[in-house]
N, C-alpha and C positions, 0 to 999 in steps of 0.2 A: 351390865355388871363389870364393865371395864374400870380400871382404877383411875382416880383423878390424876391428871398430868398438869404440872406447873411448868410453864415456859417463861423464861425471863429474857427480854431483849434490852440490852444496854446500848446507848447511843449518845454521840456528841457530834454536832454539826454534820449530820448525815441525812439532811432533808431530801437529798436527791434520791436516796434509796429507801428511806424509812417507810413510806406509804406501801410500797410493794412488799416489804418485809412483813409489815403488820397484816396486810391482806392475806399473805400466804399462811398465816396462822389462824386468823379469824374465819377464813373460808373453809377450814378443815371439817366443819360439821361434826366435831367430837363433843359429845354431850357433857363430858366431865373435864372440861378444859378450864384452867385458871391461868390467864395470861397477864403478865406484868411487864410494864415498860418503864425503864429507868433512864431518863435523859439527864445529861450532865449540865443543864443550864444553857442549852444551845440558843443561838441568836439568829439562826438561818431559816426560821419558819418551821422547825421540827415540832415545837410546842403546839402550833396550830394543827399540824397533821395528827398529832396524838389526840388532841381534843376532838377531832372529827371521828375518831374511833373509840372514844372513851366509854360508850355504852357496851362495848364488847370486851372491856378490860376489867380485870379484878382490882387492879391498882396501877396508878402511874404517878410519876413525879418528874418535875424538871427543876433541878437545883444543882449547884456545884458539888462535885464529888472528888475523890482522890484517884480517879482513874477507873479503868474497866473492871478490874478485880473488885475494887471497893463497891462499885455500882452493882455488880453481880451478887456480891455477898449481901448487900442491903436488899436487893430484890428477892433473893432466896429466903431471907429472914421474914419477908412479908408473905411468903407462900406456905401452903399447907398440903399440897398434893403428895400422894404416895410416890409418884414418879416425877423425876425432875430432868430438865435439860435447858440449854440456853441457845438463843439464836441471835447472832450479831446483826447489827442494823443494816448490813449490806448483803446478808445471805437470805435464803428462802427455804421454806419447807415445801416439799412436793405434795401434790394432792393426795389425800388419804394416808399420809404418814402417821398421824396420831392414832388412827384406827389400827394400823399395822402394829404400832408400838404397844398400844393398849392391849390388843389381842395377844401379842407375844408374851407380855408380862402376866396376863391372866392365865394363859395356858402353861406357863413355865414359872410357877411360884418360887422355885429354888434359885432362879437366875436373879442376880442383883444388878448387873450392868450389861448393856448390849449396845452394839453399834451396827450401822448399815453402810451402804455405799453412798456416793454423792456424784453430782455433776459439776464440772467446772463451767462457769459462765463468765462473760465479759462484763464490762461496766454497764452496758445497756441491757443485759439480760439474755444475750444471744449465746446459744450452746457452743461450747468449745470442744470438750472431750469428757469421757467418763472418768470417774475415780473409783475403780473397782478394786477392793482390797481383800486380802485373805483374813483368816482368823488371827486372833491376837497371839503374838510371839514376843515375849519380853526382851529376848536377846536382840531381835530386830528393832524393837521399839526404842531400846536404850542406845544401841550402838550404830544403828543406821539413821533412822529419824522417826519422828512421831507421824505415822502414816494414817492415823485414825481421823476421819473427817469429823471435826468438832461438832457441827450442827446435826450430825447423824448419830450422836451419842446420847443415850438416856440411861438413867440409873434410879434405883430405889432410894428414898430418903434415908433409910436406915444406914446404908453404907456411907452416904455423904456425911451424916452425923458421926459415924464411927471413925472416919479419917480426919475429922475436924474441918471439913469443908475446904474452900479455896484459900490459897495463901495470898493475902492482901499485898504482900511485898513483891509478888511476881506480876509483871505487867504484860508479858508477851508469851510466856510458857506456862501460864497458870493452868491451861488444859492438860499439858503434858504432866505437870506435877500431880494433878488430880487423878489422871488415868494411872500413873505409876503407883500412887497410894492405893487406889482401888485394886490394882493387880497383885499387891502384896497381901490382900485379904481374901480375894475371891477370883474365880475364873471370869474373864471378860468374854461374853458371848458375841457372836456375829451372825447377822442375818443378811442374805445376799439380795437385799432389796435396795433400790434407790430411794433415799429418804429426804435428801436435801440438795440444795445448790449452793456452791461457794463461788463468790466473785473473785476474779483474777484481774487485777489492774495495778498500775505502778504505784498509786498513792496508798494502797492498803497497808495497814500498820506492820504486818508481819514481813512485808517486802521492804518497806522504806526504813525499817529499824532492824535489819538483819543482824548486825553485830551484837546488839543488846539481846536479841532472841537467842543467838548462839551461846552467849555467856550464861543466860538463864538455863539453857539446855544442859550445859556442862555442870551447873550446880546440881541439877536433878540427877544427872548420870552418875555423879561421884558423891552422892549424899552419904553413902555408907563407907567411903574411903577412896583415896586416889588410886587410879590405875594408869600406868605410863609405859612407855617404851614398847618393846616387842609384844607384850601381853595386850596392850591397848590396840595396837595395830591388828593383831590376830582377832580380837573381839569385833573390831569394826568390819573386817573382811567377813567373818562368820555371820554377823548380823545382816550385812548386805546380801550375802548369798542366801540366807534363810528367807529374807523378805522377797527377793526376786524369784526364787524357786517356788515359794508358796503362791505368789501372785500369778506366775505362769500357770500353775495348776488350776487356778480358778478362772482363767481367761482374762486376767486383768489387763493384758496388753492388747487383746484382740477383740473382746466382746463389746457390743454396743447396746445402749438401752433401747427399749421399745420405742418406735417413732411417736407413739401416743404420749409417752413421758416427755419427750422433747417438745411436742406441740403444746403441751400444757403451759410451757414457759411463756407463750404469747400473752397470757393474762398479766404478766409482770414485766413486760418490756418497757424500757424507759427511753423516751425520746432524747436523741442526742443532737 
C-alpha cells in the first residue's frame, strides 16, 4: 500500500558512475517504483549502459538538453508517481531507502516533504564520512548554507506542482531554490536515517563551478529583497550558530553509521 515513487536520474558524460547509480535504484526491491533516466546525448558509452538496464526503466532518453535543470524538468514531466525525488548520475541510494521513504509517507499523510542523512564517498565509492544533519531551520538554510543532502530529499507531487517545479534558469542551486519554495508552504520533515551517498571529487560540478553556485545562492537568499551591512552579518552568524548547535544536538559531528551500511557500498565500488 506504499505510494508510487518516481525517481529521475539526469546524466551527461558520466559513464564511469552511471551503472552503479542505476543499480542502486533498480536493486531497491520497491514494488511501486517508476525510474526515469535522462541522458543529455552522451558519447562516452552512457547510452549503452542505460540500454543494459532499460527493462527496469519506466522511460529513458539520450538527447541534447539545456542542462541539468532542463533534463530534470523533462524527466519529472514524464513521471506520474505521488512521491518524487532525483538522483544525480554520480550519487547512490542506499539499500532499502525507498521502502523507508514509502513507509514514512504512508504513515504520515500530512507530511509533504522529508529528507534524511547521507554518506560522503569518493570517486571510487569508498566511504569518507557521514553527513548527519538536524531538522530544517530556514535561518540556517538561507544564511549559512544548504545543508540538505539532495539525493536524500523526497516530496509529494502536490507541493512540487504548487510551487511551479524546478527553475530551468538555475543550473547549480536548483535544489536550494526548490527547498526554499517548499519551506514557504509547508514544514520540511527530517528522518534520522542514512538514505543516500554523495560523491566528493574535484571534478564534480558544484565544486568546479563554485562562483556560479554562490551567485545563484545569493539570488535565492535575497529574492524577497536585499539585506546588507550589519544586518546581513548578524543573520549569517545567527544562521551558522543555529546549524552548528542543532547538528551538535543530533550527534552530527561524532556519530557514525552502522558498519553494515558502509559494507553495502562494496556493491557499487568502481575500479580505479
